[in-house]
DOKE-781665 format. One record per residue (C-alpha): residue number from 1; x, y, z; chain. Coordinates in Angstrom, 2 decimals. Example, Ala and Ser with C-alpha at 12.3 -4.5 7.8 and 13.67 -1.06 7.14 Angstrom:
2
PT     n        xx        yy        zz   chain
PT     1     12.30     -4.50      7.80       A
PT     2     13.67     -1.06      7.14       A
***
This chain:
172
PT     n        xx        yy        zz   chain
PT     1     10.82      1.13    -12.16       A
PT     2      9.16      4.23    -10.89       A
PT     3      5.77      3.96     -9.38       A
PT     4      2.83      4.89    -11.87       A
PT     5     -0.23      6.84    -10.89       A
PT     6     -3.65      6.32    -12.43       A
PT     7     -4.79      9.37    -14.45       A
PT     8     -8.44     10.22    -14.17       A
PT     9    -10.98     12.71    -15.65       A
PT    10    -13.15     14.55    -13.10       A
PT    11    -15.50     11.73    -12.91       A
PT    12    -12.85      9.29    -11.78       A
PT    13    -12.67      7.51    -14.88       A
PT    14     -9.21      6.15    -15.65       A
PT    15     -7.59      7.64    -18.70       A
PT    16     -4.02      6.38    -18.47       A
PT    17     -0.83      5.90    -16.33       A
PT    18      1.97      8.35    -15.63       A
PT    19      5.19      8.13    -13.60       A
PT    20      4.46      9.53    -10.24       A
PT    21      7.02     12.24    -10.28       A
PT    22      6.07     13.39    -13.75       A
PT    23      2.36     13.62    -12.82       A
PT    24      3.38     15.94     -9.88       A
PT    25      5.71     17.90    -11.99       A
PT    26      2.99     18.45    -14.59       A
PT    27      0.11     18.85    -11.99       A
PT    28     -1.90     16.12    -13.94       A
PT    29     -5.04     14.91    -12.29       A
PT    30     -4.65     11.50    -10.73       A
PT    31     -6.17      8.89     -8.24       A
PT    32     -5.24      9.12     -4.62       A
PT    33     -6.51      8.06     -1.19       A
PT    34     -6.38      9.27      2.35       A
PT    35     -7.08      7.13      5.25       A
PT    36     -8.36      8.37      8.53       A
PT    37     -8.11      6.05     11.68       A
PT    38     -9.99      6.54     14.73       A
PT    39     -9.86      4.76     18.13       A
PT    40    -12.64      4.08     20.40       A
PT    41    -12.39      7.27     22.11       A
PT    42    -13.25      9.13     18.82       A
PT    43     -9.52     10.35     18.48       A
PT    44     -7.82     10.51     15.21       A
PT    45     -4.41      8.98     14.40       A
PT    46     -2.15     11.50     12.80       A
PT    47      1.20     10.75     11.33       A
PT    48      4.08     13.03     11.00       A
PT    49      5.86     12.41      7.66       A
PT    50      9.59     11.06      7.51       A
PT    51     12.17     13.80      7.31       A
PT    52     13.37     12.53      3.81       A
PT    53      9.98     12.76      2.06       A
PT    54     10.24     14.57     -1.26       A
PT    55      7.55     16.96     -0.15       A
PT    56      5.93     18.04      3.13       A
PT    57      8.61     16.36      5.18       A
PT    58      7.90     16.27      9.02       A
PT    59      4.57     17.87      8.56       A
PT    60      1.55     16.10     10.32       A
PT    61     -1.28     14.58      8.33       A
PT    62     -3.94     11.96      8.36       A
PT    63     -3.08      8.29      9.38       A
PT    64     -1.90      7.38      5.79       A
PT    65     -2.23      8.25      2.15       A
PT    66     -0.85      7.32     -1.26       A
PT    67     -1.90      6.38     -4.76       A
PT    68     -3.79      3.35     -6.02       A
PT    69     -1.94      0.97     -8.33       A
PT    70     -3.31      0.26    -11.72       A
PT    71     -6.27     -2.21    -11.27       A
PT    72     -6.25     -1.85     -7.38       A
PT    73     -9.46     -0.84     -5.74       A
PT    74     -9.72      1.98     -3.25       A
PT    75    -10.03     -0.25     -0.22       A
PT    76     -7.21     -2.59     -1.12       A
PT    77     -4.99      0.44     -1.75       A
PT    78     -5.79      1.87      1.61       A
PT    79     -5.23     -1.46      3.48       A
PT    80     -2.04     -1.94      1.82       A
PT    81     -0.60      1.40      2.32       A
PT    82     -1.86      1.36      6.17       A
PT    83      0.19     -1.75      6.39       A
PT    84      3.32     -0.33      4.68       A
PT    85      3.20      2.97      6.82       A
PT    86      1.64      2.32     10.14       A
PT    87      2.15     -1.62     10.44       A
PT    88     -1.39     -2.66     10.88       A
PT    89     -4.49     -3.39      8.90       A
PT    90     -8.26     -2.75      9.97       A
PT    91    -11.45     -2.59      8.10       A
PT    92    -11.91      0.68      6.33       A
PT    93    -14.73      2.18      4.35       A
PT    94    -14.80      5.00      1.81       A
PT    95    -16.85      7.89      2.98       A
PT    96    -16.44     10.59      0.12       A
PT    97    -14.12     11.74     -2.49       A
PT    98    -13.12     15.30     -3.88       A
PT    99    -10.59     16.93     -6.15       A
PT   100     -8.05     19.22     -4.95       A
PT   101     -4.84     21.00     -6.16       A
PT   102     -1.99     22.21     -4.10       A
PT   103      1.20     23.46     -5.11       A
PT   104      4.59     22.92     -3.16       A
PT   105      7.52     25.08     -2.66       A
PT   106      9.67     22.46     -4.58       A
PT   107      7.89     22.95     -7.78       A
PT   108      5.66     19.85     -7.50       A
PT   109      1.81     19.93     -7.37       A
PT   110     -0.60     17.52     -6.11       A
PT   111     -3.70     17.43     -8.27       A
PT   112     -5.76     14.47     -6.93       A
PT   113     -9.17     12.96     -7.04       A
PT   114     -8.74     11.98     -3.24       A
PT   115    -10.75      9.13     -2.01       A
PT   116    -11.27      9.44      1.71       A
PT   117    -11.59      6.28      3.77       A
PT   118    -12.16      5.76      7.60       A
PT   119    -11.53      2.75      9.90       A
PT   120    -11.06      2.13     13.59       A
PT   121     -8.16      0.75     15.60       A
PT   122     -7.16      0.89     19.31       A
PT   123     -3.62     -0.55     19.33       A
PT   124     -0.20      1.03     19.01       A
PT   125      0.93      1.18     15.40       A
PT   126      4.29     -0.29     14.37       A
PT   127      5.37      2.71     12.24       A
PT   128      7.62      2.29      9.31       A
PT   129     10.37      4.88      9.94       A
PT   130     11.43      5.08      6.15       A
PT   131      7.75      6.68      5.71       A
PT   132      6.80      8.03      9.18       A
PT   133      8.54      9.91     11.72       A
PT   134      5.91      9.64     14.57       A
PT   135      2.37      9.42     15.35       A
PT   136     -0.28     10.83     17.90       A
PT   137     -3.92     10.53     18.80       A
PT   138     -5.78     13.76     18.73       A
PT   139     -9.57     14.68     18.86       A
PT   140    -10.92     16.30     15.59       A
PT   141    -11.78     19.56     17.55       A
PT   142     -8.21     19.67     18.71       A
PT   143     -6.90     19.05     15.19       A
PT   144     -9.17     21.78     13.78       A
PT   145     -8.12     24.21     16.39       A
PT   146     -4.38     23.55     15.98       A
PT   147     -4.57     23.77     12.17       A
PT   148     -6.12     27.27     12.80       A
PT   149     -3.25     28.28     15.05       A
PT   150     -0.35     26.50     13.32       A
PT   151     -1.15     25.77      9.79       A
PT   152      2.38     25.28      8.86       A
PT   153      2.56     22.14     10.85       A
PT   154      0.07     20.26      8.61       A
PT   155      0.04     18.96      4.90       A
PT   156     -1.91     21.02      2.27       A
PT   157     -4.23     18.06      1.39       A
PT   158     -4.85     17.43      5.21       A
PT   159     -5.88     21.16      5.80       A
PT   160     -8.05     20.97      2.58       A
PT   161     -9.87     18.03      3.82       A
PT   162    -10.50     19.50      7.21       A
PT   163    -11.74     22.92      5.74       A
PT   164    -14.08     21.40      3.00       A
PT   165    -15.06     18.09      4.81       A
PT   166    -15.01     18.51      8.55       A
PT   167    -18.50     17.57      9.05       A
PT   168    -18.21     14.48      6.98       A
PT   169    -15.50     13.32      9.15       A
PT   170    -17.27     14.10     12.47       A
PT   171    -20.27     12.10     11.00       A
PT   172    -18.05      9.23      9.93       A
***
């Protein structure tokens, strides 16, 4: 059975469910989350998306992201996906949320109310090669500089978060 996403209004009230691909084809607003994991040096763990992903393959992005399941709280969803993609779990907290819309070359559109969560971890992840090609640690200043020089290397939602919310991440 295809994964369902939670459709929401602009105040994050759930208004229904829809298959994930259909929601992306129709650009319907739905709930999502993005997890940012930092180490004790203040560096952000970035992941490179796997080559076979249906959009944004091989692009660099935040530590992990996905969609909440029906009835699943944001923190539970973030921890679940962190384990599934990066092979570890750590405490995370939600720091802000925002709405964005990003069309892709393949005709799909992300239209999400994205809950941004932050946590800390100093070990090496055990990445799931079905989801993640690679990972690396970078300072926020270096990420921001590289996005400015090489925007094509990064996912659209990651660039939007950095553009609109850089200070919130620095202060997290």
